[in-house]
C-alpha positions, 0 to 999 in steps of 0.5 A, a space after each residue: 512497537 516502533 511507529 516508524 515501522 507501523 507507518 512503513 507497513 501502512 504505507 506499503 499496504 496503501 501502495 499495494 491497494 493503489 497498484 491493484 486498483 490501477 491494474 484492475 483499470 488496465 485489465 
């Protein structure tokens, strides 16, 4: 398993969670 891929996926997941929380604020 490539650590870079794991880190990239983890960053994407955290980014999506951040966006979701921001969207909840506006809604």
